[in-house]
C-alpha positions in Angstrom: 0.0 0.0 0.0 1.5 3.4 -1.0 1.6 6.6 1.1 -1.3 8.1 -0.8 -3.6 5.2 0.0 -2.6 5.2 3.6 -3.3 9.0 3.9 -6.8 8.5 2.5 -7.5 5.7 5.0 -6.4 8.0 7.8 -8.5 11.0 6.5 -11.6 8.8 6.2 -11.0 7.4 9.6 -10.7 10.9 11.1 -13.9 12.0 9.4 -15.8 9.0 10.6 -14.5 9.6 14.1 -15.8 13.1 14.0 -19.2 12.1 12.7 -19.6 9.6 15.5 -18.1 11.6 18.3 -21.5 12.2 20.0 -22.5 8.5 20.1 -19.0 7.5 21.3 -19.2 9.9 24.2 -22.7 8.6 25.0 -21.1 5.1 25.4 -17.7 5.8 27.0 -18.1 9.2 28.7 -16.9 12.6 27.6 -13.9 12.5 30.0 -12.6 9.4 28.3 -13.0 10.6 24.7 -9.7 12.3 24.0 -7.7 9.3 25.3 -10.1 7.0 23.4 -9.5 8.9 20.1 -5.7 8.9 20.5 -5.5 5.2 21.4 -7.8 4.3 18.5 -5.6 6.3 16.1 -2.5 4.5 17.5 -4.3 1.2 16.7 -5.0 2.4 13.2 -1.4 3.2 12.6 -0.3 -0.2 13.8 -2.8 -1.8 11.3 -1.9 0.2 8.3 1.0 -2.0 7.2 -1.0 -5.2 7.4 -4.2 -4.0 5.7 -4.8 -6.1 2.5 -4.1 -4.6 -0.9 -6.7 -4.9 -3.6 -6.4 -4.4 -7.4 -10.1 -3.8 -7.9 -11.6 -0.5 -6.8 -14.8 -2.2 -5.7 -12.9 -4.4 -3.2 -11.0 -1.4 -1.9 -14.3 0.5 -1.4 -16.0 -2.4 0.4 -13.0 -3.0 2.7 -11.9 0.5 3.6 -15.3 2.1 4.0 -15.8 0.4 7.4 -13.2 -2.2 8.4 -10.3 0.1 9.5 -12.7 2.3 11.4 -14.3 -0.6 13.2 -11.3 -2.7 14.1 -9.1 0.1 15.4 -11.8 1.0 17.9 -12.7 -2.6 18.8 -9.1 -3.4 19.7 -8.9 -0.2 21.7 -12.1 -1.0 23.6 -10.8 -4.5 24.4 -7.1 -3.8 25.2 -6.9 -0.2 26.4 -10.2 0.3 28.0 -10.6 -3.3 29.1 -14.2 -3.8 28.1 -15.5 -7.3 27.8 -16.1 -8.7 24.3 -19.8 -8.4 24.8 -19.7 -4.8 25.9 -17.1 -3.8 23.3 -19.3 -5.4 20.6 -22.3 -3.4 21.7 -20.4 -0.1 21.8 -18.8 -0.7 18.4 -22.2 -1.7 16.9 -23.7 1.7 18.0 -20.7 3.6 16.6 -20.5 1.8 13.3 -24.3 2.1 12.9 -24.1 5.9 13.4 -21.2 6.2 11.0 -23.2 4.6 8.2 -26.3 6.7 8.9 -24.2 10.0 9.0 -22.3 9.0 5.9 -25.5 8.7 3.9 -27.4 11.6 5.5 -24.6 14.0 4.7 -24.4 12.9 1.1 -27.3 14.3 -0.9 -26.1 12.5 -4.1 -26.0 9.1 -2.3 -29.5 9.7 -0.8 -30.8 10.7 -4.2 -29.4 7.7 -6.0 -30.8 5.3 -3.4 -34.1 7.0 -3.8 -34.4 6.5 -7.5 -33.0 3.0 -7.9 -36.4 1.4 -8.1 -37.2 3.4 -11.2 -34.3 2.0 -13.3 -34.1 -1.8 -12.8 -32.3 -2.7 -16.0 -29.6 0.0 -15.5 -29.1 -1.0 -11.9 -28.9 -4.7 -12.6 -26.4 -4.2 -15.5 -24.3 -1.9 -13.3 -24.2 -4.3 -10.4 -23.3 -7.3 -12.7 -20.5 -5.4 -14.3 -19.2 -3.8 -11.1 -19.2 -7.0 -9.0 -17.9 -9.4 -11.7 -14.5 -9.5 -10.1 -12.3 -12.3 -8.9 -9.6 -11.4 -6.4 -8.0 -13.8 -3.9 -9.0 -11.9 -0.8 -11.8 -9.8 -2.2 -15.5 -10.1 -2.7 -17.0 -12.7 -5.1 -20.6 -12.6 -6.2 -23.0 -14.8 -8.2 -26.1 -13.5 -9.9 -29.0 -15.9 -9.7 -32.0 -15.6 -11.9 -35.0 -15.2 -9.7 -38.3 -13.3 -9.5 -36.9 -10.3 -7.7 -36.1 -6.7 -8.6 -32.4 -7.3 -8.2 -30.1 -9.6 -6.2 -26.8 -11.3 -5.8 -25.2 -14.0 -3.7 -22.0 -13.0 -2.0 -20.0 -16.3 -1.8 -16.7 -14.7 -0.6 -16.3 -11.7 1.7 -12.9 -9.9 1.9 -13.8 -8.3 5.2 -14.6 -11.6 6.8 -11.5 -13.3 5.4 -9.2 -10.6 6.9 -11.1 -10.2 10.2 -10.8 -13.9 10.8 -7.0 -13.6 10.4 -7.1 -10.9 13.0 -9.2 -13.0 15.4 -12.1 -10.6 15.2 -14.7 -12.1 12.8 -17.5 -10.9 15.0 -16.9 -7.4 13.7 -18.2 -8.6 10.3 -21.7 -9.2 11.8 -21.9 -5.5 12.7 -20.8 -4.5 9.2 -23.4 -6.9 7.7 -26.1 -5.3 9.7 -25.4 -1.9 8.1 -26.7 -3.4 4.8 -30.2 -3.1 6.3 -29.5 0.6 7.1 -28.4 1.2 3.5 -31.4 -0.6 2.1 -33.8 1.5 4.3 -32.9 4.5 2.0 -33.9 2.6 -1.1 -37.4 3.9 -1.7 -39.9 1.5 -3.1 -37.7 -1.5 -2.4 -37.6 -4.2 0.3 -34.4 -5.9 1.3 -34.4 -9.5 2.4 -31.5 -11.7 3.4 -31.9 -15.3 4.6 -28.2 -16.3 4.8 -25.1 -14.5 5.9 -21.5 -15.6 5.7 -20.6 -13.9 9.0 -23.1 -16.2 10.7 -21.6 -19.3 9.2 -23.8 -19.7 6.1 -22.4 -20.5 2.7 -23.4 -17.1 1.2 -25.0 -13.8 1.8 -28.1 -13.8 -0.4 -29.0 -10.2 -1.2 -32.6 -9.9 -2.5 -34.4 -6.7 -3.3 -38.1 -6.7 -4.1 -40.5 -4.0 -5.1 -42.7 -2.9 -2.2 -45.8 -4.0 -4.0 -44.5 -7.5 -4.7 -46.0 -10.4 -3.0 -43.1 -12.6 -1.8 -43.4 -16.3 -1.0 -40.7 -17.2 1.4 -41.2 -20.9 2.3 -44.9 -20.6 1.7 -45.2 -17.4 3.9 -46.7 -14.6 1.9 -45.0 -11.2 2.4 -46.4 -8.0 1.1 
């Protein structure tokens, strides 16, 4: 990883820390925040040399949007602030959730694009298929099943989960997976359903998006 890439990771991390400052203080206390920030940044600096390198931009985007931010704080909560795994997980979940919400809320373009996706099914499907048709050793790999939904894909390899397992922190991936539901909540006119998740030990993450007026039969249970 070159210096330019490292600098971007640090800048993004700093921005995300600022966006989530209020929720972090709610969980650890205002008196602890400055120390918490500095120790989390120290953890990030330690991690920079061992972050994976990706050739494909989509893999870089998936990994670096949340993983560095999450693991630097998780390790800090565990080792510097001595929270139990259960408590560290709860705190990190609140912080990462807020990060994703703030990131979307502060980007009018992102909110607009999510809001109109349901109007352009063919364009979205073609874009997804092209963008995610990548094979990289430690990246993301998707399959595109033909099914009666608006759009969907099966994630059969997750780069975040691969690396987090190597760092003995695969549980962080469950938090990141949950944010998919937050993102989907901004997609007007669409309903997101996932019945399997790699982070929970399944063989894939099955992303399924349906129009809101679609009657869905999930194991003979009608959803509308």
